[in-house]
N, C-alpha and C positions, 0 to 999 in steps of 0.2 A: 265469795270469789277467791281465787288464789292470791297469796301474798304478792303485793307489788314489789318492784325493785327500786330502792332508793335512787340509784343512778339514773334510771329511766325517768322517774318523777322529776328529779332535779334538772336533767337534760331538757326535758320538755318545757319546764318552766323557764329555763334560761333562754331557750330558742324563741319563746313567746314574750320575752321581756317581762316576766312576772315571777312570783316567788311561791314556793311550796312551804307551808307551815310545818314545823317539826316540834312536837310537844314532848317534853320530858315527863315520864310517868314513874310513879313510885309504888302505887297500889293497883289492884285490879279495877278499883273505882276510877282511878285516873284513866286507864286504858278505855274503859267503857264510856267515860265522859268525852274523851277525845273523838272516839268513833261516832258517838251520837251527835256531837257538835259538828263534825265534818259532814255527816250525812245530811243534817239540816241545811248546811251551807252548800251542799252539792259539790264538794271539792275533795280532791285527793289529799292525803295527810300522811305524815311520818310519825310513828310512835318511837320515842327514844328512851333507852334505858342507860343511865350513866353508871360509871364505875362506883360513884358514891351510893347510888341506889342499890347496886349489887351488894355493897358492904352492909347497907341497912338490912338487906335480906339474908343476913348471916353468911355473906360471901358467895351465895349460890345464884347464878344467873338464870338457870333453866326454868325454875318455877314461874317467875314473872314473865320471862320471855315466851314460854309456851302458852301462858294464859293470854298474853297480849296477841300472840299469833292467832289464837282461836277467836278472839274478839275481832281481829282484822279480817279473818276469813269469812266471818258472818256479816261483814259490813256491806253496805250498798254502794260504797265508793272505794277506789283503790287506796289501800293502806300498806305502807312499807314498815319494816322493823330495822332500827338503827341502834348500834351500840356506841354510846357517846362518851367522850372524854376519857379514853382508855390510856392509862399509863402502865398498867401491869402487862407484861408479856404473856403471863399465864392466862389472863382474862382474854387478851387479844386472840390467843389460839383456841379459845372456846367459841368464838363468834360464829363460825360457819356451822358447827354442829348444833348450836342453840337456835338456829333459824334466822339469823340476821343476814341481810344482803349487803350490809355496809357497816363501816366502823369509822369513828373519828379517833385517830391516834394523837394524843396530846403530849408533845415534848416541848411545848412553847415556853416552859419555865426554864429550859436549859439555854446556855449560850448558843449562838447561831450554829457553830460547827457541830456541836453535840446534838442539837435539835435535828440538823440535816442528816447526820449519820444514823440516829435512832429512827427517824422517819423513813429514810431510805430502806432500812432493814424491815420496818413494818410494812411498807409498800410491797416489797418483794414477797413477803409471806402472804399478805392479803390478796394480791393479784394471783398468786399461785393457788389460792384457795377460792377463787371466784368472787372476791369481795371488792366492792367499790370503797375507796378510802379517802377520807378528808383529814386535813391537818390544819394547824394554826401557826401563824407567824405574826409576831407582834402580840404581846400578851394582853388578852381581855381580862381585866382584874376581877376580883370578887369571888374567885373560886375557893372552895374549902374554908369558907368563913373569913378569908383574908379581906382587908379593906381594898376597895377599888384603887387601881393605880391612878396617880395624878396624871392629868392630860399631857403633861410635858415630861413625865418620867421616861428614862431610857427603856425602850421596848414597848412603850404604851401605844405606839402607832406602827402600822405596817408600812415599811418603805417599799415603794413600787419596784425599784430596780432590784432590791434584795429579794423581793417576793418572786419576781420573774426568774431569777437565778435559782431560787429555792425550788420552785415548781418544776423547772426543767431538770434539776439535778435529782430531786426526790421522786418525781413521777407520780405525784398525787393526782387524784381525780377532781378535787375541789379544795378551796382554801378558805378557812375562816380568817377574816381580816379584822384588825383592831382599828376602829375609826371613831371611838368615843363611847361605846356602850360598855356596860359592866354586868357581870353576873350578880344575881341575888338582890337586885334593886327592888325596893318595895314602893317606890314612887316613879312616875313616868316623867323624869326630869333630865334624862340624858340628851345631850346635844351632839349630833353626828357631824363629822367632818366630810361634807359632801364633795368638796374639792378634791380631797384625798381619794375618796371613793371613785371619782371620775378618772383619776390618774391610774388607780389600780385596775379599773375596768378596761382601760386601754392597754395596760401593760401585760395583763394576764389573759390567757385563752382557756382557762378552766372556770367553772362556776364559782361565784363568790358567796360566802356564808356569813351571816350576821349572828353572833352569839350575844347573850345578855339582852335579849329584845324586850323583856318584860318592863324594863325601865325606859323604853323609848316611846315618846309620844306618838300618837297615831299619824300625825302629819309627817313626822320624821321617818316613820316606817314606810309610808307611801313614797316619800322622796327617795329613800334608800332602794326600794324595789325599782323605781324608775331609773335609778343610777346604776343598776347592774347586780343587785343582790338577788340571788336565785333560791336561797334556802334561809329561812328565818327560824332560829331556835328560841323557844319559849318554855319556861319552866315555872319561875316564881309566880307568875300571874295566875297559874292554876292553883298553887298552894294558898295564895291570898284569897282567891274566890272560895275555895273549900273551907279554909279555916274560918273565914269571916261568916259564912253561912252557918256552919256548925255552931260557932260561938253564939250567934244570934238565936239560933234555935234552942240551945240549952239554957240560955239566959231567960228565954220566954217560958220554958218548961223544965224547971229544976228537977222534976221527978222522972224525967225521961231516962230509961235505962236500955231500951232495945236499940242496939247500934244500927239496925237497919233504918230506923226513923231518921236519925241525924246524918248517917252516911248517904242516904238517898238525897237529902237536901244539899249536902256538899257536892255530890256527883252532879246534880242538876246545875248548881252554880258554876262548876267547871265546864260543863257542856255549853252553857250560855256564853262563857268567856271564849271558848274555842270558836263558836259560831261568829261572835263579834269580831275577833281578831282575824279570822279568815276573810271576813268581809272587808276589813281595813286593807289587808294585803292585796285583795283582788280588785277592789273598786275605789279604795281610799275612804270609804265610809263604813262605820260600824254597822253590822247587821243586828237588829234587835230581835232576839228569839221570841216566839210566842209564849205567853204566860199560861 
């Protein structure tokens, strides 16, 4: 089927008080696993490629983007393509031609005024080129290998009044909010500020996005969706599943050399994780994939 539009999937989720899962991919196996897991769950999904993933791919966005787009077109569920955590203006300007329907522009590390100015300029370009655009206010820590921000550090939480002013001035289509999660967490121990989420949901009339969701326990994710989160970003959970499965496989067969054998095991583990987490977001209960 044709590529879905991120903005459409998120708007539909927000209108129905549910969330669409957005998984960060690094390899073709990631993309195939996300599609397979979403098909098993029977739910739409978003494939995300981050600026860091582009750097890993020798700075070239199109090879992985085009492979992901082909996997999406072959899917039995709607699949959208999203360019995530973009700081580079050059990469931003490649988004439309590379097949993305949306982009997350990340100037959250800058002081408020600079963040607003940079984001406003990015919005102007994105909307002029038919792209839906997400931004972040209040820094979700853990990016680029940095330690997660302390819960009480300046900028670690999104202020509702500041967020309302930011959204109105910048014109973004969705806002990633900092409510207690962090990127690159390898344990599900994050505790979300649901009171703050409730205030943000009232203050803003654009869909809210949760980043760093791999470290959020299932119950907390379900509560966040009930509280107004419409897009949930997941990345590290896939890498944990893939690496763990491959490590176990190679430990059991030290003579294995055909990469197809262990990559297929890693891909299956990621697909199972996708199905499980979509079930959590949709019903509050993990879906156990068939073995």
